[in-house]
C-alpha positions, -999 to +999 in steps of 0.1 A: -026+349-742-006+372-719+023+352-703+032+328-730+057+302-716+064+285-749+065+295-785+042+266-794+006+276-799-013+256-773-049+244-774-072+227-749-102+206-760-128+194-735-140+162-751-175+153-738-198+124-746-225+143-765-263+140-762-293+144-783-305+171-759-295+205-769-293+216-733-264+192-727-243+208-755-251+243-742-239+233-707-206+221-721-203+252-742-209+274-712-182+255-692-157+259-720-164+297-722-157+300-685-126+278-687-113+298-717-114+330-696-095+314-668-070+297-691-063+327-714-027+330-701-019+294-708-039+284-740-044+302-772-075+282-778-100+264-756-127+244-774-152+217-768-159+186-789-183+157-786-177+120-793-212+112-805-247+126-811-236+162-812-214+185-832-187+195-833-169+162-834-134+157-819-117+151-853-133+183-867-122+204-838-086+191-838-083+197-875-096+232-871-071+239-843-042+226-864-053+248-893-054+278-868-018+270-859-020+249-828+012+228-823+003+213-789-033+201-783-044+188-749-075+167-749-093+165-716-118+136-714-148+151-696-159+117-684-166+105-649-157+068-655-136+048-678-155+033-707-151+027-744-147+064-753-119+069-728-101+035-734-106+031-772-123+059-791-102+088-778-068+071-783-078+059-818-088+094-827-056+109-814-035+083-831-051+091-864-046+128-859-010+123-849-004+104-882-020+131-902-002+159-884+032+145-872+044+181-863+016+185-837+017+171-802-016+156-792-019+149-755-047+131-737-050+139-701-065+117-674-103+117-675-123+138-650-132+108-627-095+099-624-084+132-609-075+131-572-093+164-566-127+151-578-134+139-543-129+175-530-152+189-557-179+165-546-175+171-509-174+209-514-206+207-533-223+186-507-210+207-478-222+239-494-256+223-499-261+240-532-296+231-544-303+218-579-313+247-602-350+253-604-366+233-632-337+207-633-351+172-630-335+147-605-336+119-630 
């Protein structure tokens, strides 16, 4: 982390649904690796976590980050729409972590689908006409 704005050790967790398919976890891992490079000046740690089916779980990742010294942990819900995970599971998990670690700030951001810029991402993708990668199924 080059230009540290605060003395607090900051972390970002991309919290995704999870899947029984290994390829899904690998895709999230690859996204987080790219994101970590772009966010190196802002965050000491950038990690991923899953809410079901796949490891690592969110509680485990947050605990590890606290043990590594994180004092401000942002959780970004990587979900297109509001559902039980966004409305209930994530807040409950964060509340539990906050009680266990009162000296750490846990912050849940808006979920992906709630961001105003998501429309631009979709339109840019369509306008560019980027084809689906070879071998990727439409279903």
